[in-house]
C-alpha positions in Angstrom: 18.8 25.7 -43.3 18.6 21.9 -43.4 20.1 20.6 -46.6 19.3 17.0 -47.8 21.1 15.5 -50.7 19.4 12.9 -52.9 19.7 9.1 -52.5 22.9 8.9 -54.6 24.8 9.7 -51.4 23.7 6.3 -50.0 25.6 3.3 -51.2 23.4 0.8 -53.0 24.9 -2.2 -51.2 23.4 -0.8 -47.9 19.9 -0.3 -49.3 18.6 -3.6 -47.9 19.6 -2.6 -44.4 17.3 0.5 -44.4 13.6 1.3 -44.5 13.5 4.0 -47.2 10.8 6.4 -48.2 11.4 8.1 -51.6 10.3 11.6 -52.4 10.2 12.5 -56.1 9.5 15.9 -57.7 6.8 15.7 -60.5 9.0 17.4 -63.1 12.7 16.8 -62.7 13.7 18.8 -65.7 12.3 22.1 -64.3 13.7 21.4 -60.8 16.1 23.9 -59.2 15.6 23.6 -55.5 12.6 23.3 -53.2 11.8 24.7 -49.7 9.0 23.0 -47.7 7.3 25.7 -45.6 5.3 25.1 -42.5 1.6 24.4 -43.3 -1.9 24.0 -41.9 -3.8 20.7 -41.9 -7.2 20.5 -43.3 -8.6 21.0 -39.8 -6.7 24.3 -39.6 -4.0 23.0 -37.2 -0.6 24.5 -37.9 2.2 22.0 -38.6 5.8 23.1 -37.9 8.9 21.2 -38.7 11.2 20.6 -35.7 14.5 18.8 -36.1 16.0 16.1 -33.9 16.9 18.7 -31.3 13.4 20.0 -31.2 14.4 23.2 -32.9 12.5 24.9 -35.7 14.2 24.2 -39.1 13.6 24.6 -42.8 13.8 21.7 -45.2 15.5 22.7 -48.5 16.1 20.1 -51.2 18.5 20.7 -54.1 17.7 17.4 -55.9 14.4 16.2 -57.4 14.7 12.8 -55.7 15.4 12.3 -52.0 15.5 9.2 -49.8 14.7 9.2 -46.1 15.7 6.3 -44.0 12.9 5.7 -41.5 15.3 3.9 -39.2 17.0 7.3 -38.7 15.2 9.4 -36.1 16.0 12.6 -37.9 14.7 11.3 -41.2 11.6 9.9 -39.5 10.8 13.3 -38.0 11.2 14.8 -41.5 8.9 12.2 -43.0 6.3 12.8 -40.4 6.3 16.5 -41.3 6.4 16.0 -45.1 3.8 13.2 -45.7 0.9 15.5 -44.9 2.4 18.5 -46.7 0.3 20.3 -49.3 3.1 19.6 -51.9 2.4 15.9 -51.3 -1.3 16.1 -51.3 -1.3 18.1 -54.6 1.1 15.5 -56.2 3.8 18.1 -56.7 5.9 15.7 -54.8 5.3 11.9 -54.8 6.0 10.0 -51.6 6.7 6.2 -52.0 7.2 3.9 -49.1 9.7 1.5 -50.7 9.4 -1.2 -48.1 5.6 -1.2 -48.3 5.8 -1.1 -52.1 8.1 -4.0 -52.2 5.9 -6.0 -49.8 2.9 -5.2 -52.0 4.7 -6.3 -55.2 5.9 -9.5 -53.4 2.3 -10.3 -52.3 1.0 -9.6 -55.8 3.6 -11.8 -57.4 2.9 -14.7 -55.0 -0.8 -14.4 -55.4 -0.4 -14.4 -59.1 1.8 -17.5 -58.9 -0.7 -19.4 -56.7 -3.6 -18.5 -59.1 -1.6 -19.6 -62.1 -0.8 -22.9 -60.5 -4.5 -23.4 -59.6 -5.6 -22.6 -63.1 -3.0 -24.9 -64.7 -4.3 -27.9 -62.7 -8.1 -27.3 -63.3 -10.1 -30.3 -64.4 -12.0 -30.2 -67.7 -15.2 -29.6 -65.8 -13.7 -26.7 -63.9 -12.4 -25.1 -67.1 -15.9 -25.3 -68.6 -17.5 -23.9 -65.5 -15.0 -21.0 -65.2 -15.3 -20.2 -69.0 -19.0 -20.2 -68.6 -18.9 -17.8 -65.7 -16.5 -15.5 -67.5 -18.5 -15.6 -70.7 -15.6 -17.1 -72.7 -16.3 -18.7 -76.0 -17.1 -22.3 -75.2 -16.6 -23.2 -78.9 -12.9 -22.4 -78.6 -10.3 -25.2 -78.5 -10.0 -26.5 -74.9 -6.3 -25.6 -74.7 -7.2 -22.1 -75.8 -9.8 -21.8 -73.0 -7.3 -23.0 -70.5 -4.6 -20.6 -71.7 -7.1 -17.7 -71.5 -8.0 -18.7 -67.9 -4.3 -18.8 -67.0 -4.0 -15.3 -68.4 -6.9 -14.2 -66.3 -5.3 -15.8 -63.2 -2.1 -14.0 -63.9 -3.6 -10.6 -64.5 -6.2 -10.6 -61.7 -5.4 -13.4 -59.2 -7.9 -12.1 -56.6 -10.8 -12.2 -59.1 -9.8 -15.6 -60.3 -9.6 -17.2 -56.9 -12.9 -15.6 -55.9 -14.6 -17.1 -58.9 -12.8 -20.5 -58.6 -13.6 -21.0 -54.9 -17.1 -19.5 -55.0 -19.3 -21.9 -53.0 -22.2 -20.9 -55.3 -20.3 -21.6 -58.5 -22.5 -24.5 -59.6 -25.7 -22.5 -59.2 -24.2 -19.5 -61.0 -23.2 -21.7 -63.9 -26.8 -23.1 -63.9 -28.2 -19.6 -64.1 -26.0 -18.8 -67.1 -27.1 -22.0 -68.8 -30.8 -21.4 -68.0 -30.7 -17.9 -69.5 -28.9 -19.2 -72.6 -31.5 -21.9 -73.1 -34.4 -19.5 -72.4 -35.5 -21.4 -69.3 -35.0 -18.1 -67.5 -35.6 -14.9 -69.4 -33.6 -11.7 -69.0 -35.2 -8.5 -70.2 -34.8 -4.9 -69.3 -32.3 -5.7 -66.6 -34.6 -8.1 -64.9 -34.7 -11.9 -64.7 -38.0 -13.7 -65.2 -39.3 -17.2 -64.7 -42.4 -17.2 -66.9 -44.0 -13.9 -66.1 -42.7 -13.7 -62.6 -39.8 -11.3 -61.9 -37.2 -13.2 -59.9 -34.5 -10.6 -59.5 -32.6 -7.7 -61.1 -29.2 -9.3 -60.4 -27.6 -12.7 -60.1 -27.6 -12.6 -56.3 -31.3 -12.2 -56.1 -31.9 -15.0 -58.6 -29.7 -17.2 -56.5 -31.9 -16.5 -53.4 -35.1 -17.1 -55.4 -33.9 -20.4 -56.7 -32.9 -21.6 -53.2 -36.3 -20.6 -51.9 -38.0 -22.4 -54.8 -36.3 -25.7 -54.8 -39.1 -27.4 -56.7 -38.8 -25.0 -59.6 -35.0 -25.4 -59.5 -35.4 -29.2 -59.8 -37.8 -28.7 -62.8 -35.4 -26.4 -64.5 -32.4 -28.7 -63.9 -34.6 -31.6 -65.3 -35.4 -29.5 -68.4 -31.8 -28.4 -69.0 -30.6 -32.1 -68.9 -33.2 -32.8 -71.6 -34.7 -35.6 -69.6 -38.2 -36.9 -70.5 -40.7 -35.8 -68.0 -42.3 -38.7 -66.2 -45.9 -39.3 -67.3 -48.5 -38.7 -64.7 -50.1 -41.9 -63.5 -53.9 -42.1 -63.9 -55.8 -43.8 -61.1 -57.8 -46.9 -62.2 -61.5 -46.8 -61.6 
């Protein structure tokens, strides 16, 4: 039988030189030992573990946590066998690619940092626009709004950047303002201009406004509170 000790056999100072995959049993307190038997894939194909010499072998672990170094051919063969094992699919054992996890965390941290920097240097107009789109309380102190936006950027940088760099941002803010001022009605999950239904979601309203630029101009005019120009009467 093939016996694999847990990661404590590997010196921590060497960790950075390896590409590790960690296997962890779901309940370490009840763990005694575990034997991974051969199995069938969902398509019925039988999977047999063969060691580095191409010989049939049995994997038996005596620790609830084990590390496989994917730069090691034998460990890589073992991982290829284990990652599709029913014990993994059923979450009895959890497989974690540490290098991939580290890369994911690094990307997340950098994305969050970029979003925070972008949020911190937003202009007053951009703060107001973003707060409007995220339905934040515009009556709040301006610094409070900015702090809330920075928190959003930190927690969900992808959503923040998508909203901030949305090319339709101005028009989306206009729709929110138009609904708030009752220039566009929203009833029963449908947007209306007068009695005309113009969409059941914001994307449809965007298209409608672009297709009806004359009405869009009138609505912008009304939201600004400009006086409507009087119609000139022709002299007899």
